[in-house]
Backbone as CSV, one residue per row, in Angstrom:
resi,resn,N_x,N_y,N_z,CA_x,CA_y,CA_z,C_x,C_y,C_z
1,MET,-17.409,7.555,1.765,-17.572,6.208,1.479,-16.924,5.478,2.589
2,HIS,-17.717,4.411,3.123,-17.323,3.699,3.991,-16.908,2.328,3.738
3,ALA,-16.015,1.611,4.437,-15.530,0.259,4.375,-15.987,-0.717,5.510
4,ASN,-16.884,-1.313,5.859,-17.380,-2.130,6.903,-17.289,-1.541,8.185
5,GLY,-17.792,-0.345,8.207,-18.122,0.523,9.363,-17.065,0.891,10.302
6,ARG,-15.785,0.072,10.252,-14.672,0.456,11.008,-13.638,1.427,10.359
7,TYR,-13.681,1.659,9.198,-13.098,2.675,8.480,-13.778,3.763,7.574
8,ARG,-13.189,4.825,7.458,-13.742,5.698,6.651,-12.795,5.843,5.413
9,ILE,-13.159,5.782,4.217,-12.461,6.055,2.977,-12.679,7.330,2.314
10,SER,-12.058,8.094,2.155,-12.089,9.381,1.245,-11.236,9.668,-0.197
11,GLN,-11.837,9.989,-0.832,-11.253,10.368,-2.085,-10.611,11.876,-2.366
12,TYR,-9.652,12.235,-2.584,-9.093,13.315,-2.851,-8.490,13.253,-4.026
13,ASN,-7.989,14.696,-4.723,-7.229,14.643,-5.937,-6.057,13.773,-6.397
14,ASP,-5.433,13.615,-4.849,-4.023,12.712,-5.239,-4.491,11.399,-4.598
15,GLY,-5.454,10.960,-4.630,-5.652,9.358,-4.226,-6.688,9.320,-3.011
16,PHE,-6.796,8.018,-2.705,-7.643,7.680,-1.486,-6.851,7.594,-0.253
17,TYR,-7.706,7.993,0.693,-7.085,8.008,2.193,-7.982,7.088,3.062
18,MET,-7.574,6.186,3.928,-8.348,5.612,4.979,-8.063,6.023,6.159
19,LYS,-9.087,6.097,7.151,-8.921,6.631,8.527,-9.740,5.281,9.354
20,LYS,-9.010,4.881,10.438,-9.787,4.329,11.518,-10.658,5.282,12.071
21,GLN,-12.083,4.828,12.649,-12.893,5.558,13.407,-12.180,6.620,14.210
22,ASN,-11.412,5.970,15.171,-10.823,6.576,16.371,-9.689,7.314,15.884
23,GLU,-8.945,7.256,14.921,-7.572,7.800,14.729,-7.791,9.130,13.836
24,LYS,-6.894,10.008,14.167,-7.051,11.158,13.638,-5.994,11.217,12.243
25,GLN,-5.348,10.448,11.788,-4.166,10.421,10.567,-4.905,9.714,9.786
26,ASP,-5.012,10.194,8.434,-5.266,9.348,7.267,-3.995,8.450,6.884
27,VAL,-4.499,7.506,6.047,-3.446,6.460,5.693,-3.734,6.666,3.971
28,GLN,-2.639,6.673,3.249,-2.564,7.029,1.798,-2.812,5.644,1.272
29,LEU,-3.980,5.636,0.463,-3.945,4.294,-0.404,-3.977,4.601,-1.861
30,VAL,-3.040,3.696,-2.428,-2.930,4.041,-3.885,-3.358,2.802,-4.841
31,ASP,-3.067,2.933,-6.055,-3.446,1.626,-6.975,-2.248,1.020,-7.249
32,ALA,-2.179,-0.250,-8.039,-1.100,-0.978,-8.357,0.059,-0.318,-9.246
33,ASP,-0.440,0.619,-10.132,0.202,1.143,-10.961,0.918,2.437,-10.235
34,THR,0.460,3.056,-9.404,1.078,4.063,-8.508,2.242,3.371,-7.680
35,LEU,1.665,2.379,-7.036,2.951,1.645,-6.184,4.029,1.260,-6.942
36,ALA,3.747,0.619,-8.041,4.880,0.080,-8.994,5.758,1.091,-9.255
37,ALA,5.298,2.130,-9.827,6.113,3.345,-10.263,6.978,3.899,-8.905
38,ARG,6.483,3.743,-7.754,7.296,4.129,-6.431,8.528,3.188,-6.288
39,TYR,8.159,2.141,-6.551,9.431,1.138,-6.354,10.290,0.660,-7.463
40,GLY,9.892,0.940,-8.595,10.310,0.469,-9.927,10.246,-0.879,-10.134
41,LEU,8.763,-1.271,-9.997,8.429,-2.572,-10.277,7.326,-2.654,-11.265
42,ALA,7.058,-3.653,-11.803,5.914,-4.066,-12.746,4.821,-3.979,-11.965
43,SER,3.726,-3.199,-12.470,2.380,-3.294,-11.864,1.729,-4.771,-11.547
44,ARG,1.959,-5.683,-12.445,1.881,-6.995,-12.221,2.478,-7.664,-11.117
45,THR,3.873,-7.425,-11.081,4.554,-7.700,-9.517,3.666,-7.228,-8.447
46,VAL,3.221,-6.116,-8.260,2.586,-5.552,-7.228,1.260,-6.253,-7.003
47,ARG,0.542,-6.486,-7.948,-0.796,-7.195,-7.937,-0.447,-8.647,-7.359
48,LYS,0.699,-9.342,-8.015,0.770,-10.628,-7.337,1.359,-10.672,-6.052
49,TRP,2.123,-9.703,-5.671,2.393,-9.496,-4.064,1.193,-9.398,-3.291
50,GLY,0.252,-8.636,-3.797,-1.092,-8.409,-3.095,-1.869,-9.509,-2.920
51,ASN,-2.091,-10.313,-4.094,-2.803,-11.762,-4.077,-2.078,-12.704,-3.210
52,THR,-0.635,-12.711,-3.133,-0.086,-13.587,-2.318,-0.118,-13.284,-0.816
53,GLY,-0.470,-12.003,-0.406,-0.308,-11.729,0.877,1.108,-10.807,1.241
54,ILE,1.913,-10.632,0.474,3.050,-10.158,0.559,2.853,-8.635,0.970
55,PHE,2.022,-7.849,0.292,1.443,-6.549,0.598,0.152,-6.681,0.922
56,PRO,-0.373,-5.908,2.037,-1.955,-5.921,2.576,-2.664,-4.958,1.465
57,VAL,-3.859,-5.424,1.171,-4.703,-4.855,0.355,-6.096,-4.303,1.108
58,VAL,-6.428,-3.287,0.396,-7.710,-2.806,0.858,-8.789,-2.795,-0.311
59,LYS,-9.738,-3.785,-0.189,-10.544,-4.118,-1.403,-11.870,-3.078,-1.231
60,LEU,-11.758,-1.784,-2.113,-12.882,-1.013,-2.249,-14.132,-1.606,-2.781
61,THR,-14.066,-2.257,-3.917,-14.859,-3.148,-4.411,-14.348,-4.395,-5.261
62,ARG,-14.954,-5.203,-5.776,-14.407,-6.564,-6.274,-12.982,-6.139,-7.072
63,ARG,-13.433,-5.075,-7.683,-12.088,-4.762,-8.972,-11.313,-3.706,-8.321
64,ALA,-11.732,-2.960,-7.544,-10.920,-1.745,-6.998,-10.004,-2.059,-5.673
65,VAL,-9.024,-2.389,-6.176,-7.923,-2.791,-4.839,-6.896,-1.776,-4.933
66,ARG,-6.818,-1.080,-3.722,-5.777,-0.194,-3.136,-4.801,-0.837,-2.191
67,TYR,-3.700,-0.176,-2.033,-2.529,-0.608,-1.001,-2.024,0.425,-0.202
68,ASN,-1.808,0.305,0.955,-1.454,1.326,1.870,0.052,1.460,1.915
69,VAL,0.260,2.726,1.509,1.684,3.066,0.994,2.701,2.803,2.259
70,ALA,2.537,3.312,3.473,2.999,3.083,4.517,3.407,1.679,4.992
71,ALA,2.365,0.742,4.960,2.340,-0.500,5.341,3.422,-1.185,4.024
72,CYS,3.309,-0.635,2.708,4.036,-1.407,1.928,5.455,-0.620,2.182
73,ASP,5.691,0.322,2.472,7.061,1.055,2.296,7.803,-0.028,3.762
74,LYS,7.018,-0.236,4.723,7.603,-1.002,6.017,7.889,-2.148,5.296
75,ILE,7.226,-3.249,4.742,7.538,-4.403,3.986,8.782,-4.274,3.101
76,ILE,8.886,-3.240,2.230,10.056,-3.086,1.446,11.249,-2.957,2.247
77,GLU,11.088,-2.087,3.326,12.280,-1.833,4.197,12.744,-3.183,4.848
78,GLN,11.966,-4.092,5.334,12.144,-5.156,5.967,12.794,-6.275,4.947
79,ARG,12.476,-6.079,3.850,13.017,-7.205,2.900,14.178,-6.667,2.145
80,THR,14.671,-5.452,2.493,16.133,-4.757,1.723,17.073,-5.432,2.442
81,VAL,18.117,-5.607,1.779,19.135,-6.696,2.095,20.446,-5.400,2.108
82,HIS,20.808,-5.210,3.205,22.058,-4.185,3.011,23.508,-4.584,2.730
83,ALA,24.268,-4.244,1.944,25.486,-5.083,1.886,26.525,-4.586,2.718
84,VAL,27.254,-5.566,3.208,28.369,-5.186,4.059,29.805,-5.565,3.583
85,SER,30.495,-4.479,3.338,31.819,-4.543,2.966,33.023,-4.841,3.694
86,ASP,33.933,-5.775,3.299,34.789,-5.762,4.253,36.310,-5.351,3.731
87,PHE,36.322,-4.458,2.681,37.060,-3.703,2.149,37.289,-2.240,2.697
88,LEU,37.393,-2.007,3.978,37.791,-0.630,4.452,39.333,-0.760,5.157
């Protein structure tokens, strides 16, 4: 399956993977339900964040939207607030 000529998208038993034509490493793509379970969020929240641009999305078809796991992990890490304690 091709997506606009620059990427190749393959489907395996554990989900979709995307690869740029000149890269060797696959990028794991998952649906909103899978990503929501990974972060303990509602799938509606994941879809909303995708629609507002917080999470990058890959649109395979008009209805088939997938999320790049590594990119979303990076965004979650950037948005994580680490507590600092003065009680030491």
